C-alpha positions in Angstrom: 36.3 -9.3 86.3 37.5 -11.9 88.8 41.0 -11.8 90.2 43.5 -12.9 87.5 45.1 -16.2 88.0 48.3 -17.3 86.2 47.1 -17.4 82.6 48.5 -18.3 79.2 47.7 -16.9 75.8 46.3 -19.6 73.6 45.6 -19.0 69.9 42.5 -20.9 68.8 39.8 -21.0 66.2 36.5 -20.1 67.9 33.1 -20.6 66.4 30.5 -17.9 67.2 27.5 -16.5 65.5 27.8 -13.7 63.1 25.5 -11.7 65.3 28.0 -12.0 68.2 30.9 -10.8 66.2 28.8 -7.9 64.8 27.8 -6.9 68.4 31.5 -6.9 69.5 32.5 -4.7 66.6 29.6 -2.3 67.0 30.1 -1.9 70.8 33.9 -1.6 70.5 33.4 1.3 68.0 30.8 2.9 70.4 33.2 2.7 73.3 36.3 3.9 71.5 34.6 6.6 69.4 35.8 8.0 66.2 38.8 10.4 65.8 38.5 13.8 64.2 38.5 12.2 60.7 35.7 9.8 61.6 38.1 6.8 61.8 37.7 4.3 64.6 41.1 3.4 66.2 40.1 0.1 67.8 41.5 -3.4 67.1 38.3 -5.4 66.9 40.3 -8.7 66.8 41.9 -7.8 70.1 38.4 -6.9 71.4 37.1 -10.4 70.4 39.9 -12.0 72.3 39.3 -9.8 75.3 35.6 -10.5 75.4 36.1 -14.3 75.1 38.8 -14.4 77.7 36.7 -12.3 80.1 33.7 -14.6 79.6 35.8 -17.7 80.3 37.2 -16.3 83.5 33.9 -14.9 84.8 32.0 -18.1 84.0 34.5 -20.5 85.6 35.8 -22.3 82.5 38.4 -24.0 84.6 35.8 -25.9 86.5 34.0 -26.8 83.3 37.2 -28.3 81.7 38.1 -30.2 84.9 34.7 -32.1 84.7 35.3 -35.2 82.7 31.6 -35.4 81.8 32.0 -32.3 79.7 34.2 -34.2 77.2 31.3 -36.6 76.3 28.7 -35.4 73.8 
């Protein structure tokens, strides 16, 4: 992940495909593993936030939003 800049936490509604959400949940479970009772101790909502934030930082969202042309559809 790129070097962290000064960032803010913004709560927002984000539209994504059901398949994307399913992949995040499945992969988060695989990475965290189940405990001795077979329960997964991973906050999938936090993982969604982490994945979106990481994507925005790695793909230069800052430059995208600074470009006025991106505000026109």
